[in-house]
C-alpha positions, 0 to 999 in steps of 0.5 A: 524550507519546503519538502515534497513528501509522499503521504498515503500514496500521494505527493505533497509539497509542504512547508512548516506550519502548512495545513494539508488535506490527505487521504484518511490516516488511521491515527486519532485526532491530536496525534503526532505522526512522522513521514520518512518518504521525503523525495525532495528538500529545498532550503534557501536555493539548495535542493536535495533530491532523493533516489527515490527518497532522502535517507534520514530525512523526516517530516513531522505533522499533527493530525487536526481532524478527520472529515469528508470532502465535497460530494462528487456526483457521478451521472451516467446516461445512455441516450434513447435507452432510458438508462440513467444512473446517479451516484455520489461520493464523499472522500474521507480526508484527514487534515494535518499541520506540518510541524517540522522538516528535518533534513537529517538525523531521523531514524528509519522505523522498523515495522515488525510484521506478524506471521499471518495464518496463510504463512503459517499454513505454507510453512507447515506444508513445507515441513510436512511431506505431502502425499501427492498420490492421495491428492485430487487432480484439482489440488495438484493443479493448485499446488503446481500453480503455487510453485509456478509450473507452466502448462499445468492445466493440460497435464494428467495426474501422473504427469503433475506428480512427476512435475511437482517432485522435480 
């Protein structure tokens, strides 16, 4: 049995007990994790394809360790100009081992998002009546941009107020 799974923005073909190097995951070593974005499952000639993901499918894995990949050298040169630049990069990786592939029976995890300070400010802006007359033209243009009004850059203060009150 194998599956094509999306992990950290990349797709991997995985099987049970296979070790895979993926982009760095935030969990600590030894933790068990599960992935629910399964794109395809193959089982003894039977292939199940998701649109885009298979509902109820899940792949569980265990984090074996965090490490860095091989060094990649980036060298830039412009001939006859004396320009040479050398940079290096080592990708942060996580080694995982696939523990199981489940075609059905998995429940989707619901992530509760905290309300960000920016969202709180926007909620307060909506509830409190904004006195447009006391705002500057720059503030009015920023407000018009947030509301998606087209052509706000060439409008005068009175025209901006009129467009925002519609």
